[in-house]
C-alpha positions in Angstrom: -60.3 -17.6 66.1 -60.8 -21.5 65.9 -58.4 -23.9 67.1 -57.9 -25.5 63.3 -56.8 -22.0 62.4 -54.4 -21.1 65.2 -51.4 -22.9 64.0 -49.2 -21.3 61.3 -46.3 -23.4 60.0 -43.1 -22.1 61.4 -40.5 -23.5 58.9 -40.4 -26.2 57.0 -37.4 -28.4 55.0 -38.1 -30.3 51.4 -36.9 -33.4 50.3 -35.1 -33.9 47.1 -32.5 -36.5 47.7 -30.1 -37.1 45.1 -27.0 -38.7 44.6 -24.1 -36.6 46.0 -21.4 -35.5 43.5 -23.8 -36.8 40.6 -23.2 -34.5 37.1 -26.8 -35.1 36.1 -28.7 -33.6 39.1 -30.9 -30.7 39.2 -29.8 -30.2 43.2 -26.4 -31.2 44.7 -28.6 -33.1 47.7 -31.7 -31.9 49.3 -33.9 -28.9 48.7 -34.4 -26.8 51.5 -38.5 -26.7 51.4 -40.0 -30.1 52.2 -42.8 -30.6 49.4 -46.5 -29.9 50.5 -45.6 -29.8 54.0 -47.7 -26.6 54.6 -51.0 -28.0 52.9 -54.1 -27.6 55.2 -52.5 -24.7 57.3 -54.2 -21.3 57.0 -50.6 -20.0 56.0 -51.7 -16.3 55.8 -52.3 -16.4 59.5 -50.3 -16.4 62.8 -51.7 -17.7 66.4 -52.7 -15.5 69.3 -49.8 -14.5 71.9 -48.3 -17.7 72.9 -46.1 -20.6 72.5 -47.0 -23.3 69.9 -45.5 -26.9 68.8 -45.9 -28.6 65.5 -44.7 -31.9 64.6 -44.5 -33.5 61.2 -44.4 -37.1 60.4 -43.4 -37.3 56.8 -43.1 -40.4 54.8 -42.0 -40.6 51.1 -40.8 -42.9 48.6 -39.5 -41.2 45.3 -37.7 -42.3 42.4 -34.9 -40.4 40.3 -36.1 -38.7 37.2 -33.8 -37.2 34.2 -34.4 -34.3 32.7 -37.3 -35.8 30.3 -39.2 -37.1 33.0 -38.2 -40.9 32.6 -37.0 -43.0 35.7 -33.5 -43.6 36.0 -33.9 -46.8 38.4 -32.7 -45.3 41.5 -35.1 -45.2 44.3 -35.3 -43.0 47.8 -37.0 -43.7 50.7 -37.4 -41.3 53.6 -39.0 -40.7 57.3 -38.4 -36.9 57.9 -39.2 -35.7 61.8 -39.9 -32.0 61.6 -40.2 -30.7 64.9 -41.0 -26.8 65.3 -41.5 -24.1 68.2 -43.1 -20.8 67.3 -43.5 -17.9 69.4 -46.2 -15.7 68.6 -45.0 -12.6 70.7 -47.9 -10.4 70.6 -46.3 -7.4 69.3 -47.1 -5.6 66.4 -44.6 -4.5 64.1 -45.3 -2.1 61.0 -49.3 -3.2 61.8 -48.5 -6.8 61.4 -48.6 -9.7 64.3 -45.0 -10.6 64.8 -43.8 -14.2 65.3 -40.6 -16.1 65.5 -39.6 -19.8 65.3 -36.8 -22.7 65.2 -36.9 -26.4 63.5 -34.5 -28.9 63.7 -35.3 -31.7 61.0 -34.5 -35.2 61.6 -34.3 -37.9 58.8 -33.7 -41.3 57.9 -32.8 -42.2 54.3 -31.9 -45.1 52.2 -31.0 -45.2 48.5 -31.6 -48.4 46.5 -31.1 -49.8 42.8 -28.4 -50.4 40.4 -27.5 -53.4 43.1 -26.5 -51.1 46.1 -26.1 -52.8 49.1 -28.4 -51.6 52.4 -27.8 -47.8 53.5 -30.4 -46.5 55.5 -29.1 -44.2 58.5 -30.6 -41.4 60.8 -29.4 -38.2 60.8 -30.0 -34.3 61.2 -30.8 -32.0 58.6 -29.8 -28.4 58.9 -31.1 -26.4 61.9 -33.8 -23.8 60.4 -34.0 -20.4 62.3 -37.2 -18.0 61.5 -36.0 -14.5 62.8 -39.2 -13.2 61.8 -42.8 -13.7 60.3 -45.2 -10.9 59.9 -49.1 -11.3 59.5 -51.6 -8.7 58.5 -55.2 -8.9 58.7 -56.8 -7.4 55.5 -60.0 -6.6 54.2 -62.5 -9.2 52.4 -61.3 -11.9 54.9 -57.8 -12.1 53.6 -54.4 -12.5 55.5 -51.1 -12.0 54.2 -48.0 -13.3 55.9 -44.1 -12.4 55.1 -41.4 -14.7 56.5 -37.4 -15.0 56.5 -36.0 -18.8 57.2 -32.5 -19.4 57.4 -30.8 -22.8 57.1 -28.0 -23.2 58.8 -25.2 -26.1 57.7 -25.4 -27.6 60.9 -26.3 -31.2 59.4 -24.7 -34.5 60.7 -23.6 -35.4 57.1 -23.1 -34.0 54.2 -21.6 -34.2 50.5 -17.7 -35.4 51.4 -18.8 -35.6 55.1 -20.7 -39.0 54.9 -19.7 -41.8 57.6 -18.6 -45.0 56.1 -20.9 -46.7 53.9 -23.3 -43.9 53.7 -24.6 -43.3 50.3 -27.0 -40.3 51.4 -26.0 -37.6 53.4 -28.7 -36.2 56.0 -28.2 -32.7 55.0 -26.8 -30.4 52.3 -23.7 -28.7 53.7 -24.7 -25.1 52.6 -26.3 -22.2 54.0 -29.6 -20.9 52.7 -31.7 -18.1 52.8 -35.5 -18.3 52.3 -38.4 -15.6 52.2 -41.6 -16.7 52.1 -45.0 -15.0 51.2 -48.4 -16.6 52.0 -52.0 -15.7 51.3 -55.1 -16.9 53.1 -58.9 -16.4 52.3 -60.6 -17.7 55.2 -64.9 -17.6 55.8 -67.5 -19.8 57.0 -65.0 -22.4 57.8 -63.5 -22.4 54.0 -59.5 -22.0 53.9 -58.1 -21.4 50.8 -54.4 -20.8 51.1 -51.1 -20.2 49.0 -47.7 -20.1 50.8 -44.8 -19.4 48.7 -41.1 -19.6 49.4 -37.9 -18.5 47.4 -34.7 -20.6 48.1 -31.4 -18.8 47.8 -28.8 -21.6 48.2 -25.1 -20.4 48.9 -22.2 -22.3 47.6 -20.9 -25.7 49.6 -17.6 -24.8 50.9 -16.8 -28.7 51.1 -17.9 -29.2 47.2 -17.8 -25.6 45.9 -21.0 -26.5 44.0 -23.9 -24.2 43.8 -27.4 -25.3 43.8 -29.9 -23.0 41.8 -32.5 -21.0 43.4 -36.1 -22.4 43.7 -39.4 -21.3 43.9 -42.1 -23.8 46.0 -45.7 -23.2 46.7 -48.2 -25.2 48.9 -51.9 -24.9 48.2 -54.7 -25.8 50.3 -58.5 -25.8 49.5 -60.2 -27.0 52.6 -63.5 -26.9 54.5 -63.8 -27.5 58.3 -67.3 -28.5 59.9 -67.1 -28.9 63.7 -64.0 -30.7 64.4 -63.4 -31.9 61.0 -61.4 -30.5 58.2 -61.6 -31.9 54.9 -59.8 -30.4 51.6 -57.4 -31.0 48.9 -53.7 -29.9 48.7 -50.8 -29.4 45.9 -47.7 -28.2 45.6 -45.0 -27.1 43.0 -41.4 -26.7 42.8 -39.0 -25.2 40.3 -36.0 -24.6 40.0 -35.2 -21.1 38.2 -31.5 -20.7 38.1 -28.7 -23.1 36.8 -26.5 -25.0 39.0 -22.8 -23.8 38.7 -19.6 -25.4 40.2 -17.4 -28.4 39.5 -20.2 -30.9 37.7 -22.5 -28.0 36.6 -21.8 -28.0 33.0 -21.6 -31.9 32.6 -25.1 -31.5 33.9 -26.2 -28.9 31.4 -24.8 -31.2 28.6 -27.3 -33.8 29.4 -30.4 -31.6 28.7 -30.4 -29.2 32.1 -30.2 -29.5 35.6 -32.8 -27.4 36.4 -35.5 -29.5 38.8 -39.4 -29.2 38.6 -42.0 -31.3 40.7 -45.8 -31.1 40.8 -48.2 -33.2 43.1 -51.5 -33.0 44.5 -53.7 -35.1 47.0 -56.1 -35.2 49.7 -56.1 -33.8 53.2 -58.2 -34.6 56.2 -57.8 -33.0 59.8 -59.7 -33.5 63.4 -59.5 -31.4 66.2 -58.4 -33.4 69.2 -58.9 -31.1 72.6 -56.2 -28.9 72.2 -54.3 -30.8 69.6 -54.8 -30.1 65.8 -54.3 -33.7 63.5 -54.0 -33.5 59.7 -53.4 -36.2 57.7 -52.1 -35.2 53.9 -51.4 -37.6 51.0 -49.8 -36.3 48.1 -49.2 -38.0 44.6 -46.6 -36.6 42.6 -47.6 -36.6 39.1 -44.6 -34.8 37.4 -40.8 -34.6 37.6 -38.1 -33.7 35.6 -34.2 -33.6 36.9 -35.0 -34.6 40.4 -36.6 -37.5 42.5 -40.6 -37.5 42.5 -43.1 -39.6 43.9 -45.8 -39.9 46.8 -45.8 -38.8 50.1 -47.7 -38.7 53.3 -47.6 -36.4 56.3 -49.1 -36.7 59.7 -49.2 -33.4 61.6 -49.5 -32.5 65.1 -50.0 -29.1 66.2 -50.8 -27.5 69.7 -50.4 -24.5 72.2 -47.8 -25.4 74.9 -49.9 -23.5 77.5 
């Protein structure tokens, strides 16, 4: 297997940072999936037996949009450092390769607009455990992967647990279960992949607010020639159920709480020894009831052995 196809993404976290306790949010604070983070990967494949590292360096500059897709004047700027460790065990389960993973995102966020003072702050997001990933090799160059991620409410700050002077917490304060399904077609250096996750969010015990369930899909069309990979990535993120709890009814009266986001952009990769570098730019072209805009991700993936 070529090095450019050896690293499969273990788990990821998404940014949709909104004002805590606002009655017009499609999400309480943060989404569980980082938009477009799995672009450029052969998402249906697990690497050979071994331990692997992935580091996403993700910058995003986004605006808050209402349910009509109009800007509200609030802006979020963020840097997310997402280190992950993946262990491809070499075991077979139901005929599939089996792997486990762990990730601990760290983020720097700042909220601006409406005369807000400087409020940038570092913090840790929810710890992400992936107790299982199963990857099957299918006929006709197809690969299918099923996974489950668990987001623990272990972040350094969250709604109602904010350090003094902070306008955005570093985490969301609630549990999330996130099953995933990825499909890849790989042939002659081509990589056509779709990576879908479904987030079931539990109620926040501090705010008694429950964010709706979400579907997120990352897309990849890429070609590897020698050490270089070039292609196009895209994402969609759609909230499929309404929020509930305090403030959700008022949110519905404003025209709806269900968030949606769409983005697309180029990607460029290079194999530098054992390290795979991938640069991904996404332009957010449609957002409702959420924050949306542009992002840039520089991903490094490598085997530890």
